[in-house]
DRENTORRO-948412 format. One record per residue: residue number from 1; residue in one letter; x, y, z of N, C-alpha, C in turn. Coordinates in pm, 1 decimal, padded with zeros to 6 digits, m for minus. Example, Ala and Ser with C-alpha at 12.3 -4.5 7.8 and 13.67 -1.06 7.14 Angstrom:
BEGIN
<r i="1" aa="A" n_x="01319.0" n_y="m00569.0" n_z="00780.0" ca_x="01230.0" ca_y="m00450.0" ca_z="00780.0" c_x="01320.0" c_y="m00330.0" c_z="00780.0"/>
<r i="2" aa="S" n_x="01285.0" n_y="m00225.0" n_z="00708.0" ca_x="01367.0" ca_y="m00106.0" ca_z="00714.0" c_x="01290.0" c_y="00003.0" c_z="00787.0"/>
//
This chain:
BEGIN
<r i="1" aa="M" n_x="05061.0" n_y="m13464.8" n_z="10098.6" ca_x="05018.7" ca_y="m13429.1" ca_z="09994.6" c_x="05159.7" c_y="m13358.2" c_z="09896.6"/>
<r i="2" aa="R" n_x="05239.3" n_y="m13254.9" n_z="09963.8" ca_x="05367.3" ca_y="m13226.5" ca_z="09873.2" c_x="05469.6" c_y="m13350.1" c_z="09861.1"/>
<r i="3" aa="A" n_x="05492.2" n_y="m13435.8" n_z="09912.5" ca_x="05565.3" ca_y="m13572.6" ca_z="09891.8" c_x="05492.0" c_y="m13652.2" c_z="09751.6"/>
<r i="4" aa="Y" n_x="05332.3" n_y="m13660.7" n_z="09778.4" ca_x="05325.9" ca_y="m13723.7" ca_z="09644.3" c_x="05322.5" c_y="m13621.1" c_z="09518.5"/>
<r i="5" aa="V" n_x="05302.9" n_y="m13521.4" n_z="09502.4" ca_x="05343.6" ca_y="m13463.8" ca_z="09405.1" c_x="05452.2" c_y="m13425.5" c_z="09375.3"/>
<r i="6" aa="R" n_x="05539.0" n_y="m13416.6" n_z="09481.1" ca_x="05695.6" ca_y="m13449.9" ca_z="09438.1" c_x="05748.9" c_y="m13593.4" c_z="09343.1"/>
<r i="7" aa="R" n_x="05643.5" n_y="m13677.5" n_z="09377.2" ca_x="05682.5" ca_y="m13814.9" ca_z="09328.0" c_x="05649.8" c_y="m13821.4" c_z="09207.1"/>
<r i="8" aa="L" n_x="05505.1" n_y="m13765.5" n_z="09191.5" ca_x="05491.0" ca_y="m13726.1" ca_z="09064.3" c_x="05568.3" c_y="m13624.1" c_z="08948.4"/>
<r i="9" aa="R" n_x="05634.2" n_y="m13555.8" n_z="08997.6" ca_x="05686.8" ca_y="m13494.6" ca_z="08933.7" c_x="05817.0" c_y="m13565.1" c_z="08901.2"/>
<r i="10" aa="S" n_x="05891.7" n_y="m13626.3" n_z="08965.7" ca_x="06034.4" ca_y="m13697.5" ca_z="08970.0" c_x="05960.6" c_y="m13807.4" c_z="08837.9"/>
<r i="11" aa="A" n_x="05875.5" n_y="m13868.8" n_z="08874.1" ca_x="05846.1" ca_y="m13998.8" ca_z="08764.5" c_x="05861.8" c_y="m13995.9" c_z="08593.2"/>
<r i="12" aa="E" n_x="05915.9" n_y="m14118.4" n_z="08561.1" ca_x="05909.1" ca_y="m14039.8" ca_z="08441.8" c_x="05814.1" c_y="m14073.8" c_z="08353.5"/>
<r i="13" aa="E" n_x="05727.6" n_y="m14119.2" n_z="08387.9" ca_x="05525.3" ca_y="m14052.7" ca_z="08320.1" c_x="05528.4" c_y="m13887.3" c_z="08343.7"/>
<r i="14" aa="R" n_x="05481.2" n_y="m13812.7" n_z="08262.7" ca_x="05488.3" ca_y="m13669.1" ca_z="08231.2" c_x="05341.7" c_y="m13630.8" c_z="08257.4"/>
<r i="15" aa="I" n_x="05300.1" n_y="m13573.5" n_z="08311.9" ca_x="05169.9" ca_y="m13519.9" ca_z="08365.4" c_x="05145.1" c_y="m13375.0" c_z="08316.8"/>
<r i="16" aa="D" n_x="05047.1" n_y="m13352.4" n_z="08255.5" ca_x="04983.0" ca_y="m13190.4" ca_z="08181.3" c_x="04953.3" c_y="m13119.9" c_z="08313.7"/>
<r i="17" aa="W" n_x="05045.5" n_y="m13064.5" n_z="08388.0" ca_x="05000.8" ca_y="m12996.1" ca_z="08537.8" c_x="04894.4" c_y="m12830.1" c_z="08519.2"/>
<r i="18" aa="A" n_x="04891.1" n_y="m12846.4" n_z="08350.5" ca_x="04755.4" ca_y="m12714.7" ca_z="08326.7" c_x="04632.3" c_y="m12841.5" c_z="08371.6"/>
<r i="19" aa="M" n_x="04666.9" n_y="m12946.9" n_z="08327.2" ca_x="04480.8" ca_y="m13019.0" ca_z="08369.0" c_x="04495.9" c_y="m13081.7" c_z="08505.1"/>
<r i="20" aa="T" n_x="04566.8" n_y="m13035.4" n_z="08603.4" ca_x="04554.4" ca_y="m13062.5" ca_z="08708.5" c_x="04492.3" c_y="m12989.3" c_z="08818.6"/>
<r i="21" aa="R" n_x="04404.1" n_y="m13043.8" n_z="08934.5" ca_x="04399.3" ca_y="m12981.4" ca_z="09033.5" c_x="04359.9" c_y="m13009.5" c_z="09131.5"/>
<r i="22" aa="I" n_x="04392.0" n_y="m12945.5" n_z="09271.5" ca_x="04393.6" ca_y="m13027.4" ca_z="09404.6" c_x="04271.1" c_y="m12950.0" c_z="09446.9"/>
<r i="23" aa="D" n_x="04175.2" n_y="m13104.4" n_z="09487.2" ca_x="04019.2" ca_y="m13037.2" ca_z="09597.8" c_x="04090.3" c_y="m13040.6" c_z="09726.8"/>
<r i="24" aa="T" n_x="04040.8" n_y="m12990.5" n_z="09800.7" ca_x="04068.4" ca_y="m12950.4" ca_z="09924.6" c_x="03954.8" c_y="m12969.4" c_z="09989.0"/>
<r i="25" aa="L" n_x="03904.3" n_y="m13108.5" n_z="10068.9" ca_x="03750.1" ca_y="m13153.4" ca_z="10116.5" c_x="03748.5" c_y="m13114.1" c_z="10255.3"/>
<r i="26" aa="C" n_x="03718.0" n_y="m13057.7" n_z="10271.2" ca_x="03697.6" ca_y="m12981.4" ca_z="10457.3" c_x="03683.0" c_y="m13049.6" c_z="10562.5"/>
<r i="27" aa="G" n_x="03755.2" n_y="m13097.9" n_z="10643.4" ca_x="03732.8" ca_y="m13196.2" ca_z="10754.8" c_x="03631.9" c_y="m13132.6" c_z="10848.9"/>
<r i="28" aa="R" n_x="03583.5" n_y="m13162.8" n_z="10929.9" ca_x="03513.8" ca_y="m13191.8" ca_z="11057.2" c_x="03552.1" c_y="m13220.9" c_z="11218.8"/>
<r i="29" aa="L" n_x="03521.2" n_y="m13183.9" n_z="11325.5" ca_x="03604.0" ca_y="m13251.3" ca_z="11413.4" c_x="03623.5" c_y="m13362.7" c_z="11434.2"/>
<r i="30" aa="V" n_x="03512.9" n_y="m13439.6" n_z="11377.0" ca_x="03573.3" ca_y="m13620.5" ca_z="11387.8" c_x="03654.6" c_y="m13698.1" c_z="11244.9"/>
<r i="31" aa="Q" n_x="03677.7" n_y="m13586.7" n_z="11158.8" ca_x="03689.7" ca_y="m13570.7" ca_z="11025.4" c_x="03786.2" c_y="m13493.8" c_z="10987.1"/>
<r i="32" aa="P" n_x="03996.7" n_y="m13513.5" n_z="10954.2" ca_x="04099.0" ca_y="m13449.3" ca_z="10905.0" c_x="03997.8" c_y="m13388.1" c_z="10800.2"/>
<r i="33" aa="T" n_x="04089.4" n_y="m13257.5" n_z="10790.1" ca_x="04025.4" ca_y="m13235.0" ca_z="10648.1" c_x="04150.4" c_y="m13265.4" c_z="10572.0"/>
<r i="34" aa="T" n_x="04130.5" n_y="m13317.9" n_z="10411.0" ca_x="04197.9" ca_y="m13425.7" ca_z="10310.4" c_x="04194.1" c_y="m13337.0" c_z="10173.0"/>
<r i="35" aa="Y" n_x="04302.2" n_y="m13400.9" n_z="10131.3" ca_x="04331.6" ca_y="m13342.9" ca_z="10006.0" c_x="04316.0" c_y="m13462.4" c_z="09892.4"/>
<r i="36" aa="R" n_x="04270.3" n_y="m13370.7" n_z="09762.8" ca_x="04254.8" ca_y="m13473.3" ca_z="09621.5" c_x="04305.2" c_y="m13421.3" c_z="09521.7"/>
<r i="37" aa="L" n_x="04410.2" n_y="m13494.7" n_z="09447.9" ca_x="04445.1" ca_y="m13464.0" ca_z="09282.0" c_x="04382.3" c_y="m13503.0" c_z="09161.3"/>
<r i="38" aa="S" n_x="04332.3" n_y="m13390.8" n_z="09103.4" ca_x="04252.6" ca_y="m13443.3" ca_z="08988.2" c_x="04338.0" c_y="m13425.5" c_z="08850.8"/>
<r i="39" aa="L" n_x="04298.0" n_y="m13493.3" n_z="08759.7" ca_x="04358.4" ca_y="m13522.1" ca_z="08644.4" c_x="04247.1" c_y="m13496.8" c_z="08556.1"/>
<r i="40" aa="F" n_x="04170.3" n_y="m13354.2" n_z="08469.4" ca_x="04128.8" ca_y="m13385.8" ca_z="08408.7" c_x="04132.2" c_y="m13481.6" c_z="08255.4"/>
<r i="41" aa="V" n_x="04068.2" n_y="m13576.8" n_z="08218.3" ca_x="04112.8" ca_y="m13638.0" ca_z="08116.3" c_x="03956.6" c_y="m13578.3" c_z="08030.3"/>
<r i="42" aa="P" n_x="03991.6" n_y="m13507.7" n_z="07882.2" ca_x="03975.6" ca_y="m13464.3" ca_z="07762.3" c_x="03869.5" c_y="m13592.0" c_z="07710.2"/>
<r i="43" aa="T" n_x="03728.6" n_y="m13598.3" n_z="07625.7" ca_x="03670.3" ca_y="m13720.9" ca_z="07582.8" c_x="03781.9" c_y="m13722.8" c_z="07448.7"/>
<r i="44" aa="Q" n_x="03754.7" n_y="m13823.8" n_z="07416.8" ca_x="03799.8" ca_y="m13858.1" ca_z="07286.6" c_x="03676.2" c_y="m13854.8" c_z="07186.0"/>
<r i="45" aa="E" n_x="03703.1" n_y="m13840.8" n_z="07068.4" ca_x="03586.6" ca_y="m13831.3" ca_z="06957.4" c_x="03563.6" c_y="m14031.3" c_z="06943.5"/>
<r i="46" aa="R" n_x="03447.0" n_y="m14033.5" n_z="06916.9" ca_x="03389.9" ca_y="m14164.6" ca_z="06937.1" c_x="03406.3" c_y="m14214.3" c_z="06775.7"/>
<r i="47" aa="N" n_x="03470.8" n_y="m14288.2" n_z="06748.3" ca_x="03478.9" ca_y="m14329.0" ca_z="06610.3" c_x="03366.0" c_y="m14433.3" c_z="06574.2"/>
<r i="48" aa="P" n_x="03290.6" n_y="m14437.5" n_z="06478.8" ca_x="03137.0" ca_y="m14481.3" ca_z="06442.2" c_x="03195.3" c_y="m14636.6" c_z="06398.1"/>
<r i="49" aa="N" n_x="03273.6" n_y="m14654.6" n_z="06373.1" ca_x="03373.0" ca_y="m14796.4" ca_z="06272.1" c_x="03401.3" c_y="m14870.5" c_z="06404.6"/>
<r i="50" aa="R" n_x="03415.4" n_y="m14833.8" n_z="06526.9" ca_x="03483.6" ca_y="m14906.4" ca_z="06641.7" c_x="03414.5" c_y="m14894.5" c_z="06736.0"/>
<r i="51" aa="D" n_x="03353.8" n_y="m14797.4" n_z="06816.8" ca_x="03292.2" ca_y="m14779.1" ca_z="06904.4" c_x="03098.7" c_y="m14819.7" c_z="06912.2"/>
<r i="52" aa="H" n_x="03043.1" n_y="m14951.1" n_z="07002.3" ca_x="02913.3" ca_y="m14995.4" ca_z="06944.7" c_x="02847.5" c_y="m14939.9" c_z="07097.6"/>
<r i="53" aa="P" n_x="02738.8" n_y="m14871.9" n_z="07113.3" ca_x="02701.0" ca_y="m14796.9" ca_z="07232.5" c_x="02631.5" c_y="m14932.0" c_z="07321.3"/>
<r i="54" aa="D" n_x="02625.4" n_y="m15083.6" n_z="07242.9" ca_x="02558.3" ca_y="m15185.2" ca_z="07378.0" c_x="02686.3" c_y="m15238.0" c_z="07447.9"/>
<r i="55" aa="H" n_x="02841.6" n_y="m15174.8" n_z="07375.1" ca_x="02959.8" ca_y="m15216.7" ca_z="07491.4" c_x="03007.6" c_y="m15154.3" c_z="07581.7"/>
//
């Protein structure tokens, strides 16, 4: 996980780190503990002239 985050930090595309979180998925005896990086994506305002509910 540390190597993955380090690669993200060194990439050209910047991430708003205030909008991220690291989830810890607790493991059991047969499955190890894993981690997941989540990025919150704000909802965009809908444009009634462009957005159609049936698409």
